[in-house]
N, C-alpha and C positions, 0 to 999 in steps of 0.2 A: 504494498501500498505506499502512495506517494505521501511526501507529510505536507501538509498543509501550509499554507503562505505564514502563520503566526508559526511554525514548526521553524520553516527556514530561515525566520526573524531570528528569531530565538537565540539558531545554531550561528547564526552571522558574528550574532552579538556577542557570544558567547567563543568565539574562535578571536574575535577580536582583543577579548578579555585574555584568555591565552598568549596572544603575541604582545599583551601589555603585562602581565605576570614576567613572562620570561625576556623583554627586551628595554624593559622600564622606559619606553618612550610614549610621546605623548598622548592622547586620546582625546578626540570630541565629539561627542553625541550631540547632535541636534535634532530636536523633534518641536513638533507644535505643542498648545496646550492641549489640543482635541487628541494629536497623539500619545501625550501623558496619560490621557486620563482612561484613552481604551486600551492601553497596553499595562496602565495600572489594577484592571478590571479583570484581565485574561489573565487564564490557567497559572502562565508564567512570572507573575506578579513578583514570587517569589524570589525567581531567579533577578528580576529586572532591580526588584530595590538591592540588592547583594550588589550587580554593576555599581548603578547609583553610590552607593556607601563607596566605592574604594574612590571617588572622586570628591571636588571641593566639599567642605564643609556646607557647602550651603548653594542649591544648582542656580545659573544664571537666567533670571528671567524676566524676558523682552515683555514689551507690552505688547498685547493681541493687534492694534490698530499705532500707526505712526503719529508722534508729537506734532502740533503747529510748527516747531520749531524740525524737527526731522523733513517736513515735506518741506518747509522753506530751502534748507539743505540743498534738497534733489532736486528743485527747482532753480537754486544757485549752479548747480553743474550744469545747468544748462545754457548758464546767461541769463537766467530771468529773476527779477524782483520777488518777493513774497506773491502770493495771488492775490489778487482782489477784486470785488464785484461777480461779474460772471462766468470768470477763470476760478474765484475761490467758491465761488457754491458750486460747479462744476466738481469743483475737487473734494469737498466736503461729502457730495453726492457718493462721487466713486467711491473714495474711501470708505463710507458707512454704507453702502449696498455690493459693494465687488470686493475691494482690497488694492493691497498696496500695488500687486503685479500689475491691475489691469488700469493702476496711475500712471505706473511707469512706462507702460504699452503707448498710453493718450501722448506722456510727453516724447518718448522717441519718435512714435507716428510725426509731432507737430514739427518736431528738429530736421524729420525727413522733407517737410511739405517747404519749409524756410529752406532747405539744401537746394532742395529742384528748383526753389523760385530764385534760388539766389538773393535770398535776404538773410537779413540778422534774426533770429529767433525772437517770437513774441509772443506773448496768451493768446490772439489771435491768433497763432498757427495753431497751439492746442487746441483751441476753440473748434477749427475748419477738423481740425484731427480726430475732434469727437463727431462732430455735423457729419462725418465723412462713415464713420461707423454706424453711428446711426442707420445711415443712408443706407448702407449693406444688409443691415439685420433686418430692413422694411419699415423701422421706424421714424424715418427723415420728416422734418417739418418741413 
């Protein structure tokens, strides 16, 4: 009988733990809070707690959503000032309804629009990218 996905995952983690024990190398385990809740309720919870106890005294917990300052940093990476007006509304709606990945995709698409037009990126390009996404999804206004 083939092992289920959970069995393969725990086998992988146990293998990583074995490498850690033998080589004393650094290991970083990353997972979402949803993953953590699910895995700690699985039949492998005791083993996973043992793995976690080998790490830092308290796991680093990042917020589920980026802060306003985080979002301003992402905007700055694209040469933009913090979002205002319609762009701020779009940013807030996107983060609330979808998450950071969709927002970053929208910023990237805005950058592509600006680049194709040989223009300096602005929030107008981001709003244009969002409008294009809506049009593709059949939700355009």
